[in-house]
C-alpha positions as CSV (number, residue, x, y, z in Angstrom):
1,M,-8.7,-5.1,-21.2
2,K,-11.3,-6.4,-22.6
3,T,-12.6,-7.5,-19.1
4,L,-11.9,-4.4,-17.3
5,F,-14.4,-2.3,-19.8
6,E,-17.1,-5.2,-19.4
7,S,-16.9,-4.9,-15.9
8,Y,-16.9,-1.1,-15.2
9,S,-18.7,1.9,-17.1
10,M,-16.2,4.4,-17.7
11,D,-18.2,7.3,-17.9
12,V,-18.1,9.8,-15.4
13,D,-21.4,12.2,-14.4
14,T,-19.7,15.5,-13.9
15,A,-23.2,17.1,-12.3
16,E,-23.1,13.9,-10.0
17,V,-19.2,14.6,-8.9
18,S,-20.3,18.6,-7.9
19,K,-23.3,16.9,-6.3
20,V,-20.8,14.7,-4.1
21,L,-18.4,18.1,-3.5
22,A,-21.4,20.3,-2.4
23,I,-22.4,17.7,0.1
24,V,-19.0,17.6,1.3
25,N,-18.2,20.6,1.6
26,K,-21.4,21.1,4.2
27,E,-20.0,17.7,6.0
28,V,-16.5,19.6,6.5
29,G,-17.2,22.3,9.4
30,L,-18.3,19.6,10.9
31,L,-15.3,17.6,10.9
32,R,-12.8,20.4,12.2
33,S,-11.8,18.9,14.9
34,A,-8.7,17.8,17.0
35,E,-9.2,14.2,16.5
36,V,-9.6,14.7,12.9
37,Y,-6.5,16.5,12.4
38,R,-4.8,14.0,14.6
39,Q,-6.2,11.3,12.1
40,C,-4.9,13.2,9.1
41,L,-1.5,13.6,10.6
42,A,-1.0,9.9,11.2
43,S,-1.7,9.9,7.4
44,V,0.8,12.1,6.5
45,D,3.6,11.3,3.8
46,Y,6.4,13.5,5.5
47,T,8.2,14.2,2.0
48,T,11.4,15.7,0.6
49,L,11.3,15.3,-3.4
50,N,14.1,18.0,-4.5
51,A,17.3,17.6,-6.4
52,T,19.2,19.6,-3.5
53,D,18.4,16.7,-1.2
54,T,21.5,15.8,0.6
55,I,22.3,12.5,2.6
56,E,22.6,14.8,5.9
57,R,18.8,16.2,5.0
58,G,17.3,12.8,4.6
59,R,19.0,11.9,8.1
60,Q,17.4,14.9,9.4
61,F,13.9,13.7,8.3
62,A,14.2,10.2,10.1
63,H,15.6,12.2,13.3
64,K,12.4,14.3,13.3
65,V,10.2,11.7,13.0
66,N,12.4,9.9,16.0
67,N,12.5,12.3,18.1
68,F,9.0,13.2,17.6
69,P,7.0,11.5,20.4
70,A,9.4,12.8,22.9
71,H,8.4,16.3,21.8
72,Y,4.5,15.4,21.4
73,P,3.9,12.8,23.7
74,G,0.5,11.5,22.7
75,I,0.0,12.8,19.2
76,P,0.4,9.9,16.5
77,N,3.4,10.3,14.4
78,V,3.6,10.7,11.0
79,A,2.8,7.3,8.6
80,A,5.7,7.5,6.3
81,I,9.4,9.4,5.1
82,C,8.9,9.4,1.3
83,V,12.1,10.2,-0.6
84,Y,14.1,9.2,-4.0
85,P,15.6,5.9,-4.2
86,A,19.3,7.8,-3.0
87,L,18.2,8.3,0.2
88,V,16.7,5.2,1.2
89,P,19.4,3.4,2.5
90,D,20.2,6.3,4.7
91,I,17.1,6.7,6.0
92,Y,17.1,2.9,6.7
93,L,20.0,3.3,9.1
94,A,18.9,6.0,10.7
95,L,15.4,5.8,10.9
96,R,14.0,4.3,14.7
97,A,10.3,4.9,14.8
98,P,8.8,1.2,14.3
99,S,5.3,2.8,12.8
100,V,6.9,4.6,10.3
101,K,7.4,3.4,7.2
102,I,10.0,4.3,4.0
103,A,8.4,5.4,0.8
104,A,10.6,5.7,-2.3
105,V,9.2,7.3,-5.8
106,G,10.6,5.1,-8.5
107,A,10.3,4.1,-12.2
108,G,11.8,7.3,-13.4
109,F,9.6,9.9,-11.2
110,P,8.0,12.2,-11.8
111,A,7.9,11.4,-15.8
112,S,7.9,8.1,-16.0
113,Q,9.7,8.4,-19.3
114,T,12.6,5.7,-19.1
115,F,12.7,2.0,-20.3
116,L,11.0,-0.6,-18.0
117,P,13.7,-3.0,-16.7
118,V,15.2,0.4,-15.7
119,K,11.9,1.4,-13.8
120,I,11.7,-2.4,-12.3
121,L,15.4,-2.5,-11.6
122,E,15.0,1.1,-9.6
123,C,11.9,-0.5,-7.9
124,Q,13.7,-3.3,-6.4
125,E,17.0,-1.7,-5.8
126,A,15.1,0.9,-3.4
127,V,13.0,-2.2,-1.3
128,T,16.4,-4.1,-1.4
129,A,17.8,-0.7,0.5
130,G,15.2,-0.5,3.0
131,A,11.8,0.9,1.1
132,D,8.6,0.0,2.6
133,E,6.8,1.4,-0.3
134,I,7.2,2.9,-4.0
135,D,5.7,5.4,-5.7
136,I,5.3,5.3,-9.6
137,V,3.6,7.7,-12.1
138,I,1.3,5.7,-14.9
139,S,3.0,6.3,-18.4
140,L,1.1,9.1,-19.6
141,R,2.6,9.1,-22.9
142,R,1.3,5.2,-23.6
143,F,-2.3,6.2,-21.8
144,L,-2.5,9.5,-23.5
145,S,-2.0,7.7,-26.7
146,E,-4.6,5.0,-25.6
147,D,-2.0,2.4,-25.4
148,Y,-4.1,0.9,-22.2
149,R,-3.1,-2.7,-22.6
150,F,1.0,-1.4,-21.8
151,V,0.1,0.5,-19.1
152,F,-1.7,-2.1,-17.6
153,D,1.1,-4.9,-18.2
154,E,4.0,-2.2,-17.3
155,I,2.6,-1.6,-13.4
156,R,1.6,-5.3,-13.1
157,K,5.4,-6.4,-13.9
158,I,6.5,-3.5,-11.3
159,K,4.4,-5.1,-8.8
160,G,5.1,-8.7,-9.5
161,A,8.6,-7.8,-9.3
162,L,8.9,-6.3,-5.5
163,D,8.9,-8.2,-2.5
164,E,4.8,-9.3,-1.6
165,E,5.7,-7.1,1.7
166,A,6.3,-3.7,-0.5
167,H,3.5,-1.8,-1.2
168,L,2.7,0.2,-4.5
169,K,1.1,3.3,-4.8
170,V,0.7,4.7,-8.5
171,I,0.3,7.7,-9.6
172,L,-2.1,9.0,-12.1
173,E,-1.2,12.7,-12.4
174,T,-4.7,13.4,-13.0
175,G,-4.2,17.5,-14.0
176,A,-3.1,15.6,-17.5
177,L,-6.5,13.7,-17.6
178,S,-9.9,14.3,-17.9
179,P,-12.6,13.0,-15.4
180,T,-13.5,10.3,-18.0
181,Q,-9.6,9.1,-17.9
182,V,-9.0,9.9,-14.3
183,R,-11.7,6.8,-13.9
184,L,-10.1,4.7,-16.5
185,A,-6.7,5.0,-15.1
186,S,-7.8,4.5,-11.8
187,F,-9.5,1.2,-12.5
188,I,-6.3,-0.3,-14.8
189,S,-3.9,0.8,-12.1
190,M,-6.0,-1.4,-9.4
191,A,-6.6,-4.0,-11.7
192,A,-2.7,-4.3,-12.6
193,G,-2.3,-4.8,-8.7
194,A,-1.8,-1.2,-7.0
195,D,-2.0,-0.9,-3.6
196,F,-3.0,2.7,-3.4
197,I,-3.7,5.5,-6.3
198,K,-2.7,8.6,-5.6
199,T,-3.5,11.7,-7.5
200,S,0.0,14.0,-8.4
201,T,3.5,13.9,-8.4
202,G,3.6,17.5,-7.1
203,K,5.3,18.6,-9.9
204,M,3.1,19.8,-12.5
205,E,-0.5,22.0,-12.5
206,P,-3.1,21.5,-11.5
207,A,-1.9,19.0,-9.0
208,A,-4.8,17.3,-6.5
209,T,-8.2,18.7,-7.0
210,P,-11.4,17.1,-4.9
211,E,-13.0,16.5,-8.3
212,A,-10.1,14.3,-9.5
213,A,-10.5,12.7,-5.7
214,I,-14.0,11.9,-5.8
215,V,-13.8,10.1,-9.1
216,M,-11.0,8.0,-7.9
217,C,-12.4,7.0,-4.6
218,Q,-16.0,6.3,-6.7
219,A,-13.4,4.0,-8.3
220,I,-12.1,2.6,-5.5
221,K,-15.5,1.9,-3.6
222,E,-16.8,0.1,-7.2
223,F,-13.5,-2.0,-7.2
224,Y,-14.1,-3.1,-3.8
225,E,-17.5,-4.2,-3.9
226,K,-16.9,-6.5,-7.3
227,I,-13.3,-7.8,-6.4
228,G,-13.0,-7.7,-2.7
229,R,-9.4,-5.8,-2.3
230,R,-9.3,-2.7,-0.8
231,V,-6.8,-0.6,-2.4
232,G,-5.9,2.9,-0.5
233,F,-6.3,6.9,-2.0
234,K,-4.0,9.3,-1.5
235,P,-3.8,13.0,-2.7
236,A,-1.0,14.9,-3.5
237,G,0.2,17.8,-4.7
238,G,-0.7,21.5,-3.1
239,V,-2.1,19.6,0.0
240,V,-0.7,21.8,2.4
241,A,-2.8,23.6,5.1
242,A,-4.9,21.6,7.6
243,D,-8.6,22.2,6.3
244,D,-6.9,20.8,2.8
245,A,-6.7,17.7,4.3
246,V,-9.9,17.8,6.3
247,L,-11.4,18.5,3.0
248,Y,-10.1,15.5,1.1
249,Y,-10.8,13.1,4.5
250,A,-14.5,14.3,4.4
251,I,-14.4,12.7,1.0
252,V,-12.7,9.4,2.0
253,K,-15.6,9.5,4.6
254,H,-18.6,10.2,2.6
255,I,-17.7,7.7,-0.5
256,L,-15.6,4.8,1.1
257,G,-16.5,4.9,5.2
258,D,-14.5,4.6,8.2
259,E,-12.8,2.0,7.3
260,W,-10.5,3.8,4.7
261,L,-9.4,6.7,7.3
262,T,-6.2,4.7,8.5
263,P,-2.5,5.1,7.5
264,D,-3.4,1.6,5.6
265,Y,-5.6,3.1,3.7
266,F,-5.4,6.8,3.4
267,R,-2.4,9.2,3.3
268,I,-2.1,12.6,1.8
269,G,0.5,15.8,2.0
270,A,3.9,16.9,2.8
271,S,6.0,18.5,5.7
272,R,4.4,21.7,5.6
273,L,1.0,20.0,6.0
274,A,2.2,18.3,9.1
275,N,3.3,21.8,10.6
276,S,-0.2,22.8,9.9
277,L,-2.0,19.9,11.2
278,L,0.1,20.1,14.3
279,S,-0.2,23.8,14.7
280,K,-4.2,22.7,14.8
281,I,-3.9,20.2,17.5
282,T,-1.6,22.1,19.6
283,G,-3.4,25.6,19.5
284,K,-0.4,27.4,18.2
285,E,1.8,28.0,15.7
286,E,4.4,24.7,14.8
287,K,7.2,24.4,12.9
288,Y,8.6,20.9,13.6
289,F,8.8,19.7,10.6
């Protein structure tokens, strides 16, 4: 941890963040186009995270994705289906769309209030069942107690327990953090091996905000410049309208560049967002997802 603090300043200039947001807001209008909406749709994590999710609901999600190209030829499919671990086996058996990943929330999602061996086992079981990606939440109780070593070690151990091909998204729950804490949590997560850093679970307010996104993307940029490893970014929670998606797209484009604007490094959203983006692309109201 000492090396981490020596390598990066953890201070956040909120005036600079506001300046960047003002610039990005001016750029958003120029980016509202069918092509950008298509790129955003291709980066959507099609998500259901309800206590009432049944096996049939999971299968319906898979069938929607499987049949999408037939209903909308030439329009890119979503990037992934994101569910609780218990639905992964059924989605794995039903999913036929080769480019669409299976993402599972794990490690005691959404509160991360359980034991490390349980977190590791849950994530491993999800990958064994067919998940390509695992979304976990940092241990906020430890982070807010400034036990940063614990947070780092926990992420590192979970990442190390997964198959090499499985990607780990680490959720910061930015609504519970100050800008400086968002920056610190970003660097801890990336240094510990996160493949993506993500704003929120969507289970608490505030969820994703442009200000948090700017702080996270600036940290990703600095990490890449120093380490040479590209980490992805996902805004989540409350991002349900197409124009919201374009705003986060614009933030990523402005700070990180076009190299990040692919599903490999940019994810966003939920099912309502997918319908909103699809409506913008086709020019009529869509309720496919």
